[in-house]
C-alpha positions in Angstrom: 117.6 -249.0 -85.7 114.3 -249.3 -84.2 115.7 -251.6 -81.5 118.5 -249.1 -80.7 116.0 -246.3 -80.4 113.8 -248.3 -78.1 116.9 -249.3 -76.0 117.9 -245.7 -75.9 114.4 -244.6 -74.9 114.2 -247.3 -72.2 117.7 -246.2 -70.9 116.6 -242.6 -70.8 113.4 -243.5 -69.0 115.4 -245.6 -66.5 117.9 -242.8 -66.0 115.0 -240.3 -65.6 113.4 -242.6 -63.0 116.6 -243.0 -61.2 117.3 -239.3 -61.2 113.7 -238.7 -60.0 114.1 -241.2 -57.2 117.4 -239.7 -56.2 116.0 -236.2 -56.1 113.0 -237.6 -54.2 115.3 -239.3 -51.6 117.4 -236.1 -51.3 114.3 -234.0 -50.8 113.0 -236.4 -48.3 116.3 -236.3 -46.4 116.1 -232.5 -46.0 113.0 -231.5 -44.0 110.8 -229.0 -45.7 110.1 -225.8 -43.8 106.6 -225.8 -42.3 104.0 -224.0 -44.2 102.7 -220.9 -42.6 99.0 -220.8 -42.3 97.4 -217.8 -43.9 96.0 -215.8 -41.1 93.3 -213.2 -41.7 93.6 -209.9 -40.1 91.0 -209.7 -37.4 88.9 -206.6 -37.8 87.1 -205.1 -34.9 83.5 -205.1 -35.7 81.3 -202.5 -34.3 78.9 -203.6 -31.7 75.2 -203.3 -32.6 72.7 -202.1 -30.1 71.9 -205.6 -28.9 75.5 -206.5 -28.5 76.2 -203.4 -26.4 73.3 -204.3 -24.1 74.7 -207.8 -23.8 78.2 -206.5 -23.0 76.8 -204.2 -20.3 74.8 -207.0 -18.8 77.9 -209.2 -18.7 79.8 -206.5 -16.8 76.9 -206.1 -14.4 76.8 -209.8 -13.9 80.4 -209.7 -12.7 79.3 -207.5 -9.8 78.2 -209.6 -6.9 74.5 -208.8 -6.2 75.3 -209.3 -2.5 77.9 -206.6 -2.3 76.0 -204.8 0.4 76.1 -207.8 2.7 79.8 -208.4 2.0 80.7 -204.8 3.0 78.7 -205.4 6.2 80.7 -208.6 6.9 83.9 -206.6 6.7 82.6 -204.1 9.2 81.4 -206.9 11.5 84.9 -208.4 11.6 86.7 -205.1 12.5 84.0 -203.2 14.4 81.5 -205.6 16.0 82.6 -209.2 16.6 85.4 -210.9 14.7 84.1 -214.3 15.9 80.6 -213.6 14.8 78.6 -216.4 13.2 75.9 -214.7 11.0 73.3 -217.5 11.2 73.6 -217.8 15.0 73.4 -214.0 15.4 70.2 -213.8 13.2 68.6 -216.7 15.1 69.4 -215.4 18.6 68.4 -211.9 17.5 65.0 -213.0 16.2 64.4 -215.1 19.3 65.2 -212.1 21.6 62.8 -209.9 19.6 60.0 -212.4 19.7 60.6 -213.1 23.4 60.5 -209.4 24.3 57.4 -208.9 22.1 55.6 -211.8 23.8 56.4 -210.5 27.3 55.0 -207.0 26.3 51.9 -208.6 24.9 52.6 -207.5 21.4 52.9 -211.0 20.0 51.1 -214.3 20.9 53.2 -217.4 20.4 52.3 -221.0 20.9 53.7 -223.2 23.7 56.2 -225.0 21.6 57.8 -221.9 20.2 57.9 -220.3 23.6 59.6 -223.4 25.1 62.1 -223.4 22.3 63.0 -219.8 22.8 63.3 -220.1 26.6 65.6 -223.1 26.2 67.9 -221.3 23.8 68.0 -218.1 25.9 68.3 -219.7 29.3 71.9 -220.8 28.5 73.0 -217.2 28.0 73.8 -214.7 30.7 72.3 -211.2 30.7 75.5 -209.7 29.4 75.6 -212.2 26.4 72.0 -211.5 25.6 72.6 -207.8 25.6 75.6 -208.2 23.3 73.6 -210.3 20.9 70.8 -207.8 20.9 73.2 -204.9 20.2 75.0 -206.7 17.5 71.8 -207.8 15.8 70.6 -204.2 15.7 73.9 -203.2 14.2 73.5 -205.9 11.5 70.1 -204.6 10.5 71.4 -201.1 10.5 74.2 -201.9 8.2 72.1 -204.1 5.9 68.5 -202.9 5.7 67.9 -205.2 2.7 68.3 -208.2 5.1 65.0 -207.4 6.9 62.6 -208.7 4.1 64.5 -212.0 4.0 64.2 -212.8 7.7 61.3 -215.1 8.5 60.3 -215.6 4.9 60.3 -219.3 3.9 60.3 -218.4 0.2 63.6 -216.5 0.7 65.3 -219.2 2.8 67.6 -220.4 0.0 68.8 -216.8 -0.8 69.3 -216.1 2.9 71.4 -219.2 3.4 73.6 -218.2 0.4 74.1 -214.7 1.9 75.0 -216.1 5.3 77.7 -218.4 3.8 79.2 -215.5 1.9 79.2 -213.2 5.0 80.9 -215.8 7.2 83.6 -216.4 4.6 84.1 -212.6 4.3 84.5 -212.2 8.0 87.2 -214.8 8.1 88.9 -213.4 5.0 89.0 -209.9 6.5 90.8 -211.0 9.6 93.2 -213.0 7.5 93.9 -210.1 5.1 94.7 -207.7 8.0 97.0 -210.3 9.6 98.9 -210.9 6.3 99.3 -207.1 5.7 100.5 -206.6 9.2 103.0 -209.5 9.0 105.6 -207.6 7.1 105.4 -204.5 9.3 105.0 -205.9 12.8 108.8 -206.3 13.2 109.3 -202.5 12.6 106.4 -201.6 14.9 107.7 -203.7 17.7 110.9 -201.6 18.1 110.3 -198.5 20.1 113.0 -196.6 18.2 113.8 -198.4 14.9 116.8 -196.3 14.0 118.6 -196.1 17.3 117.5 -199.3 19.0 116.4 -202.0 16.5 115.3 -205.4 17.7 118.1 -207.9 17.9 118.0 -210.6 16.7 115.9 -209.4 13.7 112.3 -210.5 13.7 112.1 -210.9 9.9 114.8 -213.4 8.7 113.5 -213.5 5.1 112.4 -217.1 5.3 108.7 -216.3 5.6 108.4 -218.6 8.6 107.3 -217.4 12.0 108.6 -220.2 14.2 111.5 -218.1 15.5 109.0 -215.4 16.8 106.8 -215.4 19.8 108.1 -217.2 22.9 111.1 -218.4 20.8 112.3 -214.8 20.5 114.0 -213.2 23.5 112.5 -209.7 22.9 109.0 -210.8 21.7 108.7 -213.1 24.7 108.7 -210.1 27.0 105.8 -208.7 24.9 103.8 -211.9 25.5 104.7 -212.3 29.1 101.8 -211.8 31.5 102.2 -208.4 33.0 102.1 -209.7 36.6 105.1 -212.0 35.9 107.0 -209.2 34.2 109.1 -208.4 37.3 110.2 -212.0 37.5 111.1 -211.9 33.8 113.0 -208.6 34.1 115.3 -209.9 36.9 116.6 -212.8 34.8 115.5 -212.7 31.1 117.0 -216.1 30.2 115.4 -217.9 33.1 112.1 -216.1 32.4 112.3 -217.1 28.8 112.8 -220.8 29.8 109.9 -220.6 32.2 107.6 -219.4 29.5 108.8 -222.0 27.0 108.4 -224.9 29.5 105.0 -223.6 30.8 106.0 -222.5 34.3 104.7 -219.1 33.3 101.4 -219.9 31.8 100.0 -217.7 28.9 96.2 -217.7 29.1 93.5 -215.3 27.9 92.9 -214.0 31.4 96.6 -213.2 32.0 96.9 -210.0 30.0 100.2 -209.6 28.1 102.7 -206.9 28.8 102.4 -205.2 25.3 99.0 -203.7 26.4 100.7 -201.3 28.9 102.7 -198.1 28.2 106.4 -197.8 28.4 109.5 -197.7 26.2 109.8 -201.4 27.1 106.4 -203.1 27.2 104.9 -202.9 30.7 107.7 -200.6 32.0 105.2 -198.2 33.5 103.1 -201.0 35.0 101.9 -200.5 38.6 100.6 -203.6 40.3 98.5 -201.5 42.7 96.9 -199.5 39.8 96.8 -202.0 37.0 94.3 -199.9 34.9 96.8 -197.0 34.7 98.5 -197.1 31.3 96.5 -200.1 30.2 95.7 -200.3 26.4 98.3 -197.5 25.9 101.2 -199.6 24.6 103.0 -198.2 21.5 102.8 -201.4 19.6 99.0 -201.5 20.0 98.7 -197.9 18.9 100.8 -198.4 15.8 98.8 -201.5 14.9 95.5 -199.7 15.3 96.5 -196.9 13.0 97.8 -199.4 10.5 94.4 -201.2 10.4 91.9 -198.3 10.7 93.6 -195.3 9.1 96.5 -196.4 7.0 100.0 -198.0 7.3 101.6 -194.6 6.5 100.1 -193.1 9.6 101.2 -195.9 12.0 103.9 -193.7 13.6 101.6 -190.8 14.2 102.2 -188.7 11.0 99.8 -187.6 8.4 98.5 -190.3 6.2 99.7 -190.5 2.6 97.2 -193.2 1.5 95.5 -192.9 -1.9 92.7 -195.3 -1.0 89.8 -195.0 1.3 90.7 -196.1 4.8 88.7 -198.6 6.8 87.5 -196.0 9.2 85.6 -194.3 6.4 84.5 -197.5 4.8 82.9 -198.7 8.0 81.5 -195.2 9.0 83.7 -195.4 12.1 83.4 -192.0 13.8 84.6 -193.0 17.3 86.7 -195.8 18.9 84.7 -198.5 20.7 85.7 -201.5 22.8 85.4 -203.8 19.8 88.0 -201.8 17.9 90.5 -202.0 20.7 89.9 -205.7 21.2 90.4 -206.3 17.4 93.7 -204.5 17.5 94.9 -206.5 20.6 94.0 -209.7 18.8 96.0 -208.8 15.7 99.0 -207.8 17.8 98.9 -211.0 19.8 98.7 -213.2 16.7 101.2 -211.0 14.7 104.1 -211.5 17.1 103.3 -215.2 17.9 105.2 -218.2 16.4 102.1 -219.6 14.6 102.2 -219.7 10.8 98.5 -220.3 10.4 95.5 -218.9 12.2 93.9 -220.9 15.0 91.5 -219.9 17.7 93.6 -221.8 20.3 97.4 -221.5 20.7 98.4 -223.9 23.4 96.6 -222.7 26.5 95.8 -219.3 25.0 92.3 -218.9 23.6 91.9 -216.0 21.2 88.1 -215.9 21.4 88.2 -215.6 25.2 91.0 -213.0 25.0 88.8 -210.9 22.6 85.7 -211.2 24.7 87.5 -210.4 27.9 88.8 -207.1 26.6 85.3 -206.1 25.2 83.7 -206.9 28.5 86.4 -205.2 30.6 85.8 -201.9 28.7 82.1 -202.1 28.1 81.2 -203.2 31.6 83.8 -201.2 33.4 82.7 -200.3 37.0 84.4 -196.9 36.5 82.6 -195.1 33.7 85.0 -192.1 33.9 87.9 -194.4 33.1 86.1 -195.8 30.1 85.2 -192.4 28.8 88.8 -191.2 29.2 90.1 -194.3 27.5 87.9 -193.9 24.5 88.6 -190.2 24.2 92.3 -190.9 24.3 92.0 -193.4 21.5 89.9 -190.9 19.5 92.8 -188.5 19.7 95.3 -191.2 18.7 93.4 -192.2 15.6 91.5 -189.1 14.6 93.3 -186.3 16.6 90.1 -185.2 18.2 88.7 -186.6 21.4 85.2 -186.2 20.1 85.9 -188.6 17.2 86.3 -188.3 13.5 84.7 -185.3 11.8 83.3 -186.3 8.4 84.0 -182.9 6.9 87.8 -183.3 7.4 88.0 -186.3 5.1 87.7 -185.6 1.4 86.4 -188.4 -0.8 87.3 -190.9 2.0 90.9 -190.6 0.6 92.8 -188.9 3.4 92.4 -189.1 7.1 94.1 -186.0 8.3 92.3 -185.8 11.6 90.0 -182.9 12.7 91.7 -180.0 14.4 90.8 -178.0 17.4 88.5 -175.0 17.0 91.3 -172.6 18.2 93.5 -173.6 15.3 90.8 -173.7 12.7 90.9 -170.5 10.6 87.5 -171.2 9.1 85.8 -171.4 12.5 87.5 -168.2 13.6 86.4 -166.4 10.4 82.8 -167.5 11.0 82.9 -166.4 14.6 84.2 -162.9 13.7 81.6 -162.6 11.0 78.9 -163.5 13.5 80.2 -161.0 16.0 80.3 -158.2 13.4 76.7 -159.0 12.3 75.6 -158.9 15.9 77.2 -155.5 16.5 75.5 -154.1 13.4 72.1 -155.4 14.6 72.6 -153.6 17.9 73.3 -150.2 16.2 70.7 -150.2 13.4 67.5 -150.8 15.4 68.1 -147.6 17.5 68.1 -145.4 14.4 65.5 -147.3 12.3 62.9 -147.6 15.1 63.0 -143.8 15.9 59.6 -142.3 14.9 59.1 -138.5 14.1 57.4 -136.4 16.8 54.4 -134.3 15.9 56.4 -131.1 16.3 59.0 -132.3 14.0 56.4 -133.2 11.3 55.2 -129.6 11.0 58.6 -128.3 10.3 59.5 -127.3 6.8 62.1 -129.4 5.2 65.5 -127.8 5.6 67.5 -127.6 2.4 70.4 -129.8 2.2 73.4 -127.8 1.0 75.0 -130.8 -0.6 72.0 -131.6 -2.7 71.3 -128.0 -4.0 72.4 -127.4 -7.6 75.0 -124.8 -6.7 77.6 -124.2 -9.3 80.8 -125.9 -8.5 83.7 -123.6 -9.3 86.0 -126.5 -9.9 83.8 -127.7 -12.7 83.8 -124.4 -14.6 85.7 -124.4 -17.9 88.6 -122.5 -16.3 91.3 -125.0 -17.0 90.7 -124.7 -20.8 92.6 -121.4 -21.2 95.7 -123.0 -20.1 95.9 -124.6 -23.5 95.2 -121.3 -25.4 98.8 -120.1 -25.7 99.6 -123.0 -28.0 98.8 -122.2 -31.6 96.0 -124.1 -33.1 97.0 -126.4 -36.0 96.2 -125.1 -39.5 93.0 -126.3 -41.0 93.3 -129.4 -43.0 92.8 -128.4 -46.6 92.4 -130.5 -49.6 95.5 -131.5 -51.4 96.3 -129.0 -54.2 96.2 -130.1 -57.7 99.5 -130.7 -59.4 100.7 -127.5 -61.1 102.1 -127.5 -64.6 105.8 -128.0 -64.9 107.6 -124.7 -65.6 109.4 -124.3 -68.9 113.1 -124.3 -68.4 114.8 -121.4 -70.1 118.1 -121.8 -71.8 121.2 -121.9 -69.7 122.4 -118.6 -70.8 119.2 -117.0 -69.6 119.7 -118.3 -66.0 120.2 -115.3 -63.6 123.5 -114.9 -61.9 122.0 -115.2 -58.5 119.9 -118.3 -58.5 119.0 -118.1 -54.9 116.8 -115.1 -55.5 115.0 -116.8 -58.4 111.4 -117.7 -57.5 109.0 -119.5 -59.7 106.2 -117.2 -61.2 103.8 -120.1 -61.5 100.5 -119.4 -59.8 100.0 -121.3 -56.6 98.2 -121.1 -53.3 101.5 -121.4 -51.4 103.0 -118.3 -53.2 100.0 -116.1 -52.7 100.5 -115.7 -48.9 103.4 -113.6 -47.8 106.0 -115.3 -45.7 106.4 -114.3 -42.0 109.3 -112.4 -40.8 110.6 -115.3 -38.7 110.2 -117.8 -41.5 113.1 -118.6 -43.8 112.8 -117.9 -47.6 111.8 -120.8 -49.7 114.8 -122.4 -51.4 114.6 -123.5 -55.0 115.2 -127.1 -56.2 118.7 -128.5 -55.8 118.8 -129.5 -59.5 118.5 -125.9 -60.7 121.0 -124.8 -58.1 123.7 -127.1 -59.5 123.1 -126.0 -63.0 123.3 -122.4 -62.0 126.7 -122.8 -60.4 128.2 -124.6 -63.3 127.2 -122.0 -65.9 129.8 -119.3 -64.9 132.6 -121.9 -65.1 131.8 -122.7 -68.7 131.8 -119.0 -69.7 135.3 -118.6 -68.2 136.6 -121.6 -70.2 135.3 -120.1 -73.4 137.1 -116.9 -72.8 
């Protein structure tokens, strides 16, 4: 028996092991679901005083400490010189200052320094020197914090870091303006976008610009030198091939046709009066508004921009030669076939093109033409030939343009107030400066009728009797005390005529005799009904 029990026990253990192994293999065949890690809810902890200070310092550290110089670099690109090298400008500017101070006897410099300065400045013309001097003065005006760093050997490392950032910002500003203009230049190039759009379309959706420039039949006319425009107009296909093969050379000194006015670029060009209509092309005008005021004002309407425009950011109050040259540069690159910026495009040099326009306007032999040109551009951008009025732009948000004084209601109101005050000032001194004569001083003061206390008949209590005919209301008396309830007599004792029955109870109301016009007092309705029913009962008994 013991052996059977053992055999049974061993069999049961074997079966249990087999069953355990089978379940284990089955469980291993079915992958178990991944266990989710218990995540603790993150609670926002309150920042202590020290943590708040650290957070604020971290935010302040994100702000570039050289923000002032970067803003100056943006202004240099658009308003001073887009090809400016900051280090070269500082070195030449300091050399010019020291050279002028040494010539005036204000500074004594050694021989080596003087020779170095003369060698550097001798390679520059007087016009270039004057331009460097003007640009250096503008740089110090825009960034006063730069003065302590100049000529200080202990600040050389910081100065070099600032110069690198400024050069990078100048290049980035030109690139940003070109990229924003890229999507709009095709619309601006059409004189009338709705009625006469450009065919073939400038923007083909590919993002490439290889089909533009001299490869586009319409844009090739914009880039054609204005003196070759007649030849191009006679046979457009032949003119296009001559431009592409180089027979018509595009150089920086051969000004393109888009600078001149006309429904078609250069249509109003006069070869005998080349300066007439120059820098008056509609594509240049729209591009200038796009850059300096806002893209929404490119076609001449009021701006709808919600951000501060570049004219306000750079404190641009009037249009200068550098502004016009920058707009011409952006138009020339915007309609070209180049995908990436380069100072040289074939035989065309952008730097020479920019400098030629600046020199042509600044050093114009006709100052009247220059003045008229800049006033016309002030009207185009700011709608005022005197320039932008700071009072017309609120928070730098909206460039609505200053209006003429004749249409300004505030100016007219102020002028009318001034005239009214001047008229009063003329009348009042005549009466106030009059002094009494000796004869008039001895006279007795004459009584003034209006000041005497004479009784005024209108103020007498005459209108009061008009209210007398109305009877005065009776005096308000205290509420009478409740009188005792009369004892009701038997029904047989009720008089035949109940209307004449009057209560004999003493009362204030019964003491006074009624007026003749007043009606007699009626008894209570309850007693009236009972009095009427009584005769009917007597008749029934009979």
